[in-house]
Residue, then its C-alpha position, 0 to 999 in steps of 0.5 A: m424254197v432256196r432260202t429254206a434249203a440254205k438255212t437248213t444246210s447252214r444249220i446242219a454245218t453249225h451243228m457239225g461245227i459244234a461237234f467238231a469243235l467239241t471233239w477237237l478241244m476235248t481230244g486234241s485231235a482234228a481227224l477225230g473231231g472230223l470223224a465225230a462231226v461226220i458220224e454223229p449226224i449220220i447216226n442221228v439221221a438214221l435213228l430219227p425216222l425210226h424213233e418218229k415212227a414208233w412215237h407216231a404209232l403210240a400217239r395214235l393210241a391216245r384218245t384225248a387231247r390231254q393224252r395227245m399232249l403227254a405223248l408229244g412231250l414224252e416223245k420230245l423227251s425221248q428224242t433228246g435222250l436219243h441225241i444225248a446217247v448218240a453224242f455220248g456213244v460217238m464221243a466214247w467211241a472216238s476218244g476211248s474214254l467213257a468220261f469224254g463220252g459223258l462230258a460230250a453227252l452233256i455239253e453238245p446238246v447244251l451248246n446246240v440249244i444255245v447256238l442254234p436259236f442265235h443261228d435262227r435269229l440271224w437268218d431271220r434278220f438276214g431274211k427280213s433285210g434281203h426281203k426289204e431290199t428285194e421288194q422295195p425297188h419293185q414297189h417304187e417302180n410300179e408306183r412310178n409307172g402307175a401299174y398295180p397288180g391285177r389293174t389294167l392301165v387305161a391311157 
């Protein structure tokens, strides 16, 4: 549970870092970069539950498995469009330029698609190595003592 919360927090920080870096590189302003990095996630967090609620209501109308899969695919495309629109709006507002807004709307989602899988792989690798390190000593200690979970030792 703690690991999941830490991974999610790290994922959010990575997403915000991408938004900050992109805005800073495009505008030259760290203040606008920080503003965009905070505002974009807030808008997404506010809009996504409404988006999901609307799509879940539509998905209930689907009668066949094929219709449900189509609804799911359309929901994901719509969610992508929502993210692109938010990135565009935030960058256009922060920079005052529709061109920067359009560029951010194209680049920011692509950067997230490229960077976040590496982030997740790193966390998975970190989790596996940490898992082995924490369980291995206990396993050897139990074998040395002759204790096994669920069994009582008879002397």
